[in-house]
C-alpha positions in Angstrom: 94.8 20.1 27.2 96.8 22.9 25.7 95.3 25.6 23.4 97.2 24.5 20.2 96.0 20.8 20.8 92.4 22.0 21.2 92.6 24.1 18.1 94.0 21.1 16.2 91.3 18.8 17.4 88.7 21.4 16.4 90.2 21.6 12.9 90.2 17.7 12.5 86.7 17.6 13.6 85.6 20.3 11.0 87.3 18.4 8.3 85.6 15.1 9.3 82.3 16.8 9.2 82.9 18.4 5.8 84.0 15.0 4.4 81.0 13.2 5.8 78.7 15.9 4.3 80.4 15.7 0.9 80.0 11.9 0.7 76.5 12.0 1.9 75.7 14.4 -1.0 77.5 11.9 -3.5 75.4 9.0 -2.1 72.2 11.1 -2.6 73.1 11.8 -6.2 74.1 8.2 -6.9 70.6 7.2 -5.8 69.0 9.8 -8.1 71.0 8.5 -11.0 69.8 5.0 -10.4 66.2 6.3 -10.5 67.1 8.2 -13.8 68.5 5.2 -15.6 65.2 3.3 -16.0 63.4 6.6 -16.6 65.7 7.6 -19.4 65.5 3.9 -20.9 61.7 4.0 -20.9 61.7 7.4 -22.6 64.1 6.2 -25.2 62.3 3.1 -26.0 58.8 4.6 -26.1 59.7 7.9 -27.9 56.7 9.0 -29.8 58.4 9.4 -33.3 60.9 7.3 -35.1 64.5 8.0 -34.3 66.9 9.3 -36.9 69.7 6.8 -37.9 72.1 5.9 -35.0 70.2 8.3 -32.6 68.4 5.4 -31.0 71.7 3.3 -30.5 73.4 6.5 -29.2 70.6 7.3 -26.8 70.8 3.8 -25.4 74.6 4.1 -25.1 74.2 7.3 -23.1 71.8 5.5 -20.7 74.3 2.6 -20.4 77.0 5.3 -19.7 74.9 6.7 -17.0 74.6 3.4 -15.2 78.4 2.6 -15.7 79.4 5.9 -14.6 77.4 5.7 -11.5 79.1 2.4 -10.7 82.4 4.0 -11.0 81.5 7.0 -8.8 80.1 4.6 -6.2 83.3 2.7 -6.1 85.4 5.9 -6.0 83.3 7.3 -3.0 84.6 4.3 -0.9 88.2 5.4 -1.5 87.8 9.1 -0.6 89.4 9.9 2.7 90.0 13.7 2.5 88.0 16.7 1.9 90.1 17.6 -1.1 89.5 14.3 -2.8 85.8 14.5 -2.0 85.6 17.9 -3.8 87.5 16.5 -6.8 85.1 13.6 -7.0 82.2 16.0 -6.7 83.5 18.2 -9.7 84.1 15.1 -11.7 80.6 13.6 -10.9 78.9 17.1 -11.8 80.9 17.1 -15.1 79.8 13.6 -15.8 76.2 14.5 -15.3 76.6 17.4 -17.6 78.0 15.4 -20.3 75.2 12.6 -20.1 72.4 15.1 -19.9 73.5 17.4 -22.7 74.3 14.3 -24.8 70.7 13.2 -24.5 69.5 16.7 -25.4 71.8 16.5 -28.4 70.6 13.2 -29.5 67.0 14.5 -29.9 67.9 17.5 -31.9 66.3 15.9 -34.8 62.9 16.7 -33.2 62.3 20.4 -33.0 59.2 19.8 -31.0 61.0 17.7 -28.2 60.8 18.7 -24.6 64.2 17.1 -23.9 65.5 20.6 -23.4 63.8 20.5 -19.9 66.6 18.1 -18.7 69.0 21.1 -18.8 67.1 22.5 -15.7 68.2 19.7 -13.6 71.9 20.7 -14.0 71.8 24.0 -12.1 69.9 22.3 -9.3 72.7 19.7 -9.0 75.3 22.5 -9.1 73.4 24.4 -6.2 73.4 21.2 -4.2 77.1 20.7 -4.6 78.6 24.1 -4.8 75.7 26.7 -3.9 75.2 29.8 -6.0 78.5 29.7 -7.8 78.2 26.0 -8.8 74.6 26.6 -10.0 75.4 29.7 -12.2 78.7 28.1 -13.6 76.8 24.9 -14.4 74.1 26.8 -16.2 76.6 28.8 -18.1 78.2 25.7 -19.4 74.8 24.1 -20.2 73.8 27.3 -22.0 76.9 27.2 -24.2 76.3 23.5 -25.1 72.6 24.1 -25.8 73.3 27.0 -28.0 75.8 24.7 -29.9 73.0 22.1 -30.1 70.6 24.5 -31.7 73.3 25.5 -34.3 73.9 21.8 -35.0 70.1 21.2 -35.4 69.9 24.2 -38.0 72.9 22.8 -39.9 72.2 19.1 -39.7 68.4 18.9 -39.8 67.4 22.2 -41.2 65.7 23.4 -37.9 65.1 27.1 -37.4 67.7 28.7 -35.1 65.5 30.9 -32.9 67.7 33.1 -30.7 64.7 34.2 -28.7 63.8 30.7 -28.0 67.2 29.9 -26.8 67.4 33.0 -24.7 64.0 32.3 -23.1 64.8 28.8 -22.3 68.2 29.4 -21.0 66.9 32.6 -19.1 64.5 30.3 -17.2 67.5 28.0 -16.5 69.5 31.0 -15.1 66.5 32.0 -13.0 66.3 28.5 -11.6 70.1 28.4 -11.0 70.0 31.9 -9.3 67.0 30.9 -6.9 68.4 27.4 -6.1 71.9 28.7 -5.6 70.8 31.5 -3.2 68.6 29.0 -1.3 71.5 26.6 -1.1 73.9 29.3 0.0 71.5 30.6 2.6 71.0 27.1 4.0 74.7 26.4 4.0 75.4 29.7 5.8 72.8 28.9 8.4 74.1 25.4 8.9 77.6 26.9 9.4 76.3 29.5 11.9 74.6 26.6 13.8 77.9 24.5 13.6 80.0 27.5 14.9 77.5 28.1 17.6 77.7 24.4 18.6 81.5 24.6 18.4 81.5 27.6 20.6 79.2 25.9 23.1 81.4 22.8 23.0 84.5 25.0 23.6 82.8 26.7 26.5 81.8 23.3 27.9 85.3 22.2 27.6 86.6 25.3 29.3 84.0 24.8 32.1 85.0 21.2 32.5 88.6 22.4 32.7 87.7 25.1 35.2 85.8 22.5 37.3 88.9 20.1 37.2 91.0 23.0 38.4 88.5 23.9 41.1 88.4 20.3 42.2 92.3 20.3 42.2 92.2 23.5 44.3 89.7 22.1 46.7 92.1 19.1 47.0 95.1 21.3 47.7 93.1 23.3 50.2 92.1 20.1 51.9 95.7 18.9 52.0 96.6 22.4 53.3 94.2 22.2 56.1 95.3 18.7 57.0 98.9 19.8 56.8 98.6 22.9 58.9 96.4 21.2 61.4 99.2 18.7 61.9 102.2 20.8 61.3 101.1 23.8 63.3 99.3 21.9 66.1 101.9 19.4 66.8 104.9 21.8 67.5 102.6 24.3 69.2 101.2 21.5 71.5 104.7 20.3 72.2 106.0 23.9 72.9 103.0 24.6 75.3 103.5 21.1 77.0 107.2 21.7 77.6 106.7 25.2 78.8 103.9 24.2 81.2 106.0 21.4 82.5 108.9 23.9 83.3 106.5 26.3 84.9 105.0 23.6 87.2 108.1 21.6 88.0 111.1 24.0 87.4 112.8 22.9 90.7 112.4 19.3 90.0 114.7 19.5 86.9 118.5 19.9 86.9 120.3 22.2 84.5 120.9 19.4 82.0 117.2 18.5 81.9 116.2 22.1 81.6 118.6 22.6 78.7 117.2 19.5 76.9 113.7 20.8 77.3 114.7 24.2 76.0 116.4 22.5 73.0 113.3 20.6 72.2 111.3 23.8 72.5 113.8 25.4 70.0 113.5 22.6 67.6 109.7 22.8 67.5 110.1 26.6 67.1 112.4 26.3 64.1 110.0 23.8 62.6 107.1 26.4 62.8 109.6 29.1 61.5 110.4 26.9 58.5 106.7 26.6 57.6 106.0 30.3 58.0 109.0 31.1 55.9 108.0 28.7 53.2 104.5 30.2 53.0 106.0 33.7 53.0 108.5 32.7 50.2 105.7 31.4 47.9 103.4 34.3 48.7 106.2 36.8 48.0 106.9 35.2 44.7 103.2 35.3 43.7 102.9 39.0 44.6 106.1 39.9 42.7 108.0 40.9 45.9 110.8 38.4 46.0 114.2 40.2 45.6 117.1 38.4 44.2 120.6 39.6 44.3 122.6 38.0 41.5 126.3 37.2 41.4 128.9 34.6 40.8 128.6 31.9 43.6 131.2 29.2 44.1 129.4 25.8 43.9 131.6 24.0 46.5 131.2 26.9 48.9 127.4 26.9 48.6 127.3 23.0 49.1 129.5 23.3 52.4 127.2 26.0 53.8 124.1 23.9 53.1 125.6 20.8 54.7 126.3 22.9 57.8 122.7 24.4 57.8 121.2 20.8 57.8 123.3 19.9 60.9 125.1 17.3 59.0 128.8 16.4 59.6 131.0 17.6 56.7 132.4 14.0 56.2 128.8 12.6 56.1 128.2 13.9 52.6 130.7 12.9 49.6 131.3 16.0 47.4 132.4 15.6 43.8 132.8 19.1 42.6 135.3 20.9 40.3 137.1 23.6 42.2 136.3 26.4 39.8 132.6 25.5 39.3 130.8 28.8 39.5 127.1 29.7 38.9 125.3 32.9 38.4 122.7 32.9 41.3 121.4 34.5 44.5 123.8 32.9 47.1 121.0 32.8 49.8 118.5 31.3 47.6 120.8 28.8 45.9 121.8 27.7 49.5 118.0 27.3 50.3 117.6 25.0 47.4 120.7 22.8 48.2 119.7 22.8 51.9 116.2 21.5 51.1 117.7 18.7 48.9 120.1 17.7 51.6 117.5 17.9 54.4 115.2 15.8 52.4 118.0 13.2 51.8 118.7 13.1 55.5 114.9 12.8 56.5 113.6 10.5 53.8 116.6 8.8 52.4 119.5 6.9 53.9 123.3 7.1 53.9 125.5 7.3 51.9 124.7 10.9 50.8 126.4 12.7 48.1 126.6 15.8 46.0 127.8 15.8 42.5 128.6 18.8 40.4 129.1 18.7 36.6 129.8 21.4 34.1 127.6 21.2 31.1 128.3 24.0 28.6 126.9 27.2 30.0 125.3 25.4 32.9 126.4 23.7 36.1 124.2 20.7 37.2 124.0 19.7 40.9 122.9 16.2 41.8 122.1 15.3 45.5 121.8 11.6 46.0 121.0 9.2 48.8 120.6 5.4 49.1 117.2 5.2 50.7 113.9 3.6 49.4 113.6 6.3 46.7 110.3 7.8 45.5 107.4 5.8 44.2 107.0 6.0 40.4 103.4 7.1 40.6 104.4 10.1 43.0 107.5 11.3 41.1 105.5 13.6 38.8 103.9 15.3 41.8 107.2 15.9 43.7 107.5 19.7 43.0 103.9 20.5 43.5 102.7 22.3 46.6 101.4 20.3 49.6 102.2 17.0 48.1 103.9 14.2 50.1 104.2 10.4 49.3 101.6 9.9 52.1 99.3 12.7 52.8 97.3 14.1 55.7 98.4 13.2 59.2 99.9 9.8 58.4 103.5 10.5 57.3 106.6 8.7 57.9 108.7 11.9 58.5 107.8 15.5 59.5 107.3 17.8 56.6 105.0 20.5 55.1 104.9 19.5 51.5 106.1 23.0 50.6 109.9 22.4 50.4 110.2 21.2 46.8 107.6 23.5 45.5 109.7 26.3 46.9 112.8 24.8 45.3 111.2 24.6 41.9 110.0 28.2 42.3 113.4 29.5 43.4 115.3 27.7 40.7 113.0 29.0 37.9 113.3 32.6 39.3 117.1 32.3 38.9 117.0 30.9 35.3 117.5 27.3 36.5 115.6 24.0 36.4 114.9 21.1 38.8 114.0 17.6 38.2 114.1 14.1 39.9 115.8 10.9 38.9 116.0 7.4 40.3 119.4 6.7 41.8 121.1 3.6 40.9 121.3 0.9 42.3 118.7 2.4 44.8 117.6 5.7 46.2 116.8 9.2 45.0 118.6 11.7 42.9 117.5 15.3 43.0 119.0 17.6 40.4 119.4 21.3 39.8 120.7 23.1 36.7 121.9 26.6 37.1 123.5 28.9 34.5 127.2 29.7 34.9 128.6 33.3 35.5 130.1 33.2 32.1 126.9 32.2 30.5 124.7 35.0 31.7 124.6 38.5 30.0 125.0 41.1 32.8 124.2 44.2 30.6 127.2 45.9 31.8 126.2 46.0 35.4 128.6 44.8 38.2 127.8 41.2 39.1 127.5 42.0 42.8 125.1 44.7 42.3 122.7 43.1 39.8 119.3 42.7 41.5 115.9 41.5 40.2 112.4 41.4 41.6 110.7 38.2 40.7 107.1 37.3 40.6 105.0 34.2 40.0 
C-alpha cells in the first residue's frame, strides 16, 4: 500500500471513530431526557403551592415538548452519516435542552423560594460532555443571561425582589461547575486522543513491520530462486565445459578435425552462456551502485534492429521489419541494442516464427514492438515478466535455458535512457514486447553535442 493510501485510510478511520463517539453521546443524552420527562411531570403535578394562571399548563407543555423533541432527535440520529452533521445535531440538541430547562425555570418565577434555578447547573455539565471547557462556559454564559432576564421578569411581573448578589452567587456557582466539568472533560478528551494517537502509531508500526516482513519474504523467495537459478545455470555449462575438455584430453587422437571443432563450438556456446549470466549480474549491480555509464546520441532505429538480429544469430530474412527509414531515437546505441537483442532472443527461444519488429512514431517517442507467434505468456505470469529471477516455470524445470535476468535488465536499461517497456498479447497468438524511447528531437541536450553527451546512471 502506498503512503497516500495509508494516510487516506487513517483519516477515514479517524472520522469514523469521531462519528461513532458523537452519536454515542447523543444516545446517552436521549436516555437522560427520557428519565427527565417523568421526573419533570411529577414535579409539576405535585408542586407544593398552587400555580399562577397558565403556568401549570405551560409547565406541562414544556414537559411534552421535552418528550417530543427527544423523539425528533432520536430520529435525526439515525440519519446522521458525517461528523459535520453529528456536530450540527449536537449543537441543536444542546440548544433545545437550554430552551426547555430555562423555560421551566421561567415558569416558576412566580415562586421566589423555588429551587428550580438548580436545573441551570445541568446545562454546563451537558456543554462539557459535548464540547468540553469551551462548550461548558458558553452554555453557562447563555444560561446566565437568560436567568438574569428571568429575575428581571419576576421583579416586573410578580413584584419579586431583584437581588443582584443572589444572581451573581447562583450563577457564580454555575460557572465554577462549568470550569471544573469543562476542564475535566478537556483533560479526558486529551488523554483519549493521546491514547488514540499512540494506538494509531502502533498500528502504523505494525503495518510497516508487516510490509517489511512481506518484503523480507519476497527477498527470501528471490534469494531461493537465485540459488536455484545459479545452481542450474552455472553448474550445467561448467559441467558441460569440463566434460568436453576432459573428453578431448583423454581421447584427442580418436577425433577428427571436424569432431574437435564441433566440441570446441559447444564449449564456446556454454562459455557464452556463462558470460551472459555474469554480464547480466554486472549490469544490474553497476546500475545499483550508480556506475553505469551511458553515452547518448541519435540512433537510427533500423540500424539498431539489424545489428540486434545479427547478434541473435538469426537470418536477416527471418525477421520481418516494419520501420520508417528516418525513425531515430535518443539513446545509448549499445544499451538500446542490448534491449532489442534480448527481445529478439526471447522471441526465438520461447516463441515461434514468424518473428517481426514494428516501429511507430508517436509524437516525441518511437515505439518498438517485437512479436512472435508462439504460445505467448500466461496471464498470471505477465505482471512478473520484468522482475528479477522470474520465469514462467521456476527452479530447475524450465522449457528453455535462461537466467530470469534478461527482462529485468531490459526494464532497467530502458528506464535509464528515459524509456519504458511493457508486454502485450499478440493477436491472434504469441507475445508482443514493446519499448518506447524518446526521439532525438524530443530530448533537450542543454547545448551539448549529441555524440558527447554522457550520463552516469544508478538505481
